[in-house]
N, C-alpha and C positions, 0 to 999 in steps of 0.2 A: 861654781857658787856653793857656799856652805851657809848654814844657819847657826846662829848663837842665840840663846834665849836667857834673859836676865830679869830678875825681879829685884826692884830696888825701892820699894815704896810706890808712891804715886807715879804712874807711867808717864804723865805729862812731863815730869822733871827728868826722865830717863831717856827721852828721845834725842833732845838737842845735843848732849855730849857725844853721841855716836854719829849724828846725821851729817856732818860736814867733812868727813875724811874721804880721800880718794880710796877707792876699793870697797866702800860701803855703798851698796846699791839701794837698799831700802830699810827703813826702821819702822816697824809697825807695832802699835799699841794693842795689847790683847790680854788674854787670860789663859793660865795653864795651871795644872796640878790638882784640879778638883774632881768631883764625882758627877756633877751635873752636866749633861750634854747642852750645848748651845747656851751657856749662861749669858745673862744680860749684865750690864753694869750694876743694876739694882740688886741682882742675885749675889754678885761678888761683893759688893759694898756691905750688904747685910751679914755677910759671912756664912750664908747658907749653902753655898756651892763648893766650898773647899778650895777655890781657885785663888791664885795670887795675881795681882796686876803685874804684867810683864811687858818687856819689849823683845820682839823677834827681829833679829838683824840678819839680813842677807848680805853676805860679804864675799869678796874674791880673796882667798887666802894667799894668793900669789902677790897681792898688792898690799893687803892689810891682814896681819896674822891674828889668829885667835888669842895669842899671848898678849898682843896689843890691846885687844878688846877686853881681856881680863883686867889689864892694868887700868883702863878707863873705868871699868865697872867698879873695882874696889874704891876708886877715888870719888865715887858718886854716893856712897852709902856710909852708914855707921854699921860696920860688920860685927859690932859687939852687942847690938840691940835685937833681941829675939821677939820683941812684942810689936814691931812696926818700924817705921822710919820717920824720924823727926815728928811733925805734928800729926801725922797719919798713923793711927794705932789700929791694931787688930791684925788677925792672920792674913787677910788679903793684902796688907801692906808690908809684910815681912820680906826680907831679902832672901834670895836663892839664886844659885847658878843651876840652870837646867842643861844637862849635857845631851848632845845628839850622837856621840860616838865614844868608844873607849879612849881614843886619842884626846878628845876634849876632856874627858873625865880625868885622865892622867895630868893634863896641863892645869886643870882647875884645882885639883888636889895639891899639886906642886905650888901653885901661886898662893893658895890658902896657907900652906905650911910656911912658905917664905914670909908672908905677911905676919903670921903668928910669931915667927922667930925674930922678926925685925925689932920687936920691942916698942913699936909705934903706939900700941894700945896696951893699957894696964889690965884690961879685962880680956877674957878669952874671945876668939873669933868664933861666932855662932852661926854665920851664914852657911846653910846646908848646901851640898851638892846633890842634885836630884836628877833622875833620869827624865829626859824630855818626854812629855806625853802630848796629847792632842792640843794644838794651839787654836784658840778661838779669837778671831779678830774682834777688837772692840768696836763699838759703834762709830760711825763716821765722824761725829763731832769730837771724838777723842783723838783722831788722827792728826798729827802735826799741829797739836794745839798751840805750841809756842809760836807758830806762824799765823794761825787763824785768829788768835785772840792774844796778841803780845802783851797788852796791858794787864789782863787778868792772869796770864801766865807769870809775869814779873811780880805781881802783887802776891800771888799764891806762894811763889818760890820765896820771896822776901819774908813772908809770915812763917814759913815752915821751919826756919832755923838750918836748913840744908846748907846754904851758902856760908854761914858762919862756921859750921862744923868743917866743911871742906877747907875753908881758909885757915882754920886753926890747925888741922891735922894733915893737910897735903901740900902746903906751900913749901 
């Protein structure tokens, strides 16, 4: 089993795209990259902890590769936006790839270079690749939110502009 960690704005919207594939064992919402130990959602949302909202994915690389995870990740975000994602603004909602090994770092850098060279976006790809640090699991009410409160999840996602962006840029 390996771990992959991605920040793509609101973690509610980042769970479902990874959750239903064979070889993906668990997708957990949480926080990474900051300086405060044991941050709460309020700490992260205020921007005082330095953390980003992330999803940590436990996967079997023999069934589902890290490269496949990277492909899904890029298709969930606006990789040209350094100030947040869609309606969610601020550092805690910025995108990032947190790597857990040198191999992941090499694959992430290559995927970023390929995306930049593809010409898909007219602006530069600004999503950073960062070393994974301590992962803090988000509060229980954030876990599997799309299953727990599907109406609120769909409304929030519809308001965000994420689906329109994905439809325009990734179809």
